[in-house]
N, C-alpha and C positions, 0 to 999 in steps of 0.2 A: 441627469445629475452631472454636476461639474466634476472635473478630474480631482480637484483639491478636496472636495467633499467625499468622493469615493475613496481617495487615499486615506483620509482620516477615519472613515468608517471601517476600512480593512484593518488599520492599525488598532482601532478600538476593539474589534473582534479578536484579533490576535492577543491583545493584552488581557482581555477577559479570559480567553482560553488558557493562557499561561498562568493566570492566577488560580483558576480551577484546578489545573494539573498540579501546580505547586501545592495547593491545599490538600489534594488527594495523596500526593507523595508524602507530605508532612504527616498526614493522618496515619497512613500505612506504616511510616517509619516510627511514629509514636507508638502505634499498637505493637509493632515488633519489639520495640525497646521496652515495653511494659509487660513483656511475657518472659517466662523462664520455664524451661522444660527439663525434665529429669527422667531417666529410665531406671526401672527396677525389675528384677526377675525373681521368680519363685519356682522351686522344684519340689515335687513330691515323688517318692519312690515306692513302688508297689510290685509285687510278684506278678509276672505275666501269667495269663490264663489261656493263651492260645499259641500254639506253635505253627509256623508256616514252613512247609517243606516242599521242595521240588523233587519230583521223582520222574525219571525218563528212561526211554529205551532207544538205543541206536542200533539198527540192524547192521549186519555185515553187508558187504556189496553182493547183490544178487544179479543174475543175468538179465532179468526182466523187471520192469516196474511192478508187475502183478505179483511176482515172487516176493519182492521186498515188502510190498503192502500187506500181503498175506502173513508174512513172518511177523511184522510189527503188530498187526491187528491181533494175532493169536497171543503174542506175549502180553500186550497191553490189557487184553480181556482178562487174562489170568492175574495180572497185577491188580486190576480193579476189583476182581473177585476176592482177592486176598485182603484188600483194604476194607471191603464191606464186611468180611468175616470178623475184622477187628473192631467193627462198630463205626467206621467212618461213613457218614451219610452222603447221599448223592449231592446235596447242596454244598458240601465241603470238598468235592472233587471237581476240579476244573481243568480242562485241556487248555493250556496256555501257549502251546507251540506244536505245530505239525508241519513237517517238511519232507517232501519226496524229491530227492536230488539225483541227477546223473553223476556218475563217477568216471573220471578220465585218467589216463596215464599218457606220458609223453616219451617217445623214443626218437632217437636220431633217424632211424630208418623210416618210420611211418608218421612221425609228428604226434599230434594229439589224437588219442584213440579212446573211444567209449568202451569202458570195461563193465559197466552195469549200473545198478541203481541202489540207493540206500534210503532208508526212512528214519527220521528222528521225530519222536513224539514225547512231549513233556507234560506232566501233570503238576498243578499247584494244589497242595493239600492244606486244609486247616485241621489241625489235630487239637480237639478240645480237652481231651484227657491226656495231660502231659506225661502220665505214667506209661502211655502207649507209644511214645516217640521211638524208642529203641525197637519195639516190635514192628512198627511201621517200616522202619529201615530194613530190618532183618527179613521180614516176610516178603517185601517187594523185591529185594535183591535175590531172594530164593526163587522167585518166579521169573527172574530174568532182567530186572531193572539194572542198568549199568551206568546210569547218570543220576546220582543222588547228591543233593547239596542245597546251598542257600537256606540253611536253617536260621530262622529269625523268630523272635518272640514279641508278641503284642498283647495289649490289654483290650478286651472286647468292648468295655464301656468305660471311657475315661471321663465322663461328664463330671462326676463328683470330685474326682482327683484334680481336674482342671479348675474347678471352683476353688478348691483349697489352694492350689498353686497361684491362682490369680489373686486371692486374698493376701497371700504372702508377698506377692510382687508389689501390690499397691502399698502395703505397709512398709516394705523396704524402700520404695520410691519416696514415700513421705519422709521417712527417717533421713534419707540422703538429701532431700530438698531442705529440710530443717537444718541439717549440719552445714551444708554449703552456704545457706543464708546466714547462719551464725558466723561462719568463718569469713565471709565476704562483706558482711554488714548490710546485706539486703533485707528488706522487709517483705515477706510473702503475704499476698492477699488470698483470694479464693481460688480454688481449682476451677479453671475455665473449660478444660476439656480433658478427656482420657482416651488414649488409643491403645488397643491391644495389638502388639506387633506379631507378625508371623515368625515363628521359630522353626527354622529348617535345620535338622540335624543331618550330618553326612550319612549316606546310606550305610557305610561300614560300621557306624556306631550301633546299628541295629544288631550286629553280630558280636559285638564286643563282650557281651555277657554270656555267650554260648560256648560251652566247653564240652568236648567230646572225649570220652575214655572208652576203652573196650573191655567189657566184662565177658570173658571167654567162658562159654557154657561147657558142660561136661562133654568133651568130644567123644569119649567112649560110649556115651549114651546117644550119640548122634545129634546132639544139640547144636544150635547155631550160635555164632558169635553175635551178641546183641549189644549195640552201642548204648552207653548210658549218657544221656544228655542233661546238662545242668542249665536250668533256665535263668537263674539269678534274678535280678530285679530290673525293672524298666524305669526310666526317668520320664516323668510327665512335667514339662516345663512351660511356663507362661511368662511372657515379657510385656510390660506395659510402659507407656509414656504418659506422665502427668504434666499438664501445662498450667502453670500458676500465673496469676496476676501479680505484678510487682508494684508495691505501693511507692 
């Protein structure tokens, strides 16, 4: 093949490739320009039916690891026994943390010196009877629990609530799209796609509806101070994106 013919062939291939790429770019640009997306959110509020509580025990510093382990095991067994007496089932009691750690002190004369060992064990509980939350806290502390907290409230089955919230979100998105189209002079076509967006709430929001007051029992009768926990309401939120065709 002559050099002139080869050159023309290469130029022709490049020209065709350029036309195809320009066509694809124009098509994609056209598709993007013919689309309009809008976000809507819907929220449903309902009373929580499960309380999540963390109950733990931290032993004091013991001379040996065996002493620390024995002390923690004895205390946690009593705590779990008290929970079961309150009707908390095995499936709702989960060990979420267990640590056996050496303890040190530092002095100018000897530097770092081992003083003993301590154990920390933590249980995560699901309390399905919300009227028992205060009793759970009172009885476990009575048996030696010294790490209690992270009270949060959840809804066991959110399926129907999410369906309601999703319906509200779609309706709000449609209303917003129609209003924007009217204000801007656009003409909306069919809905081409729908996306449900992940809604992530800050962890601290889980505790925002939890309030704790202290109902002091009759001390003369030897009663315990029992916390009263208010569960409030939980928000079930769904956010959707609707993508419209623009005429």
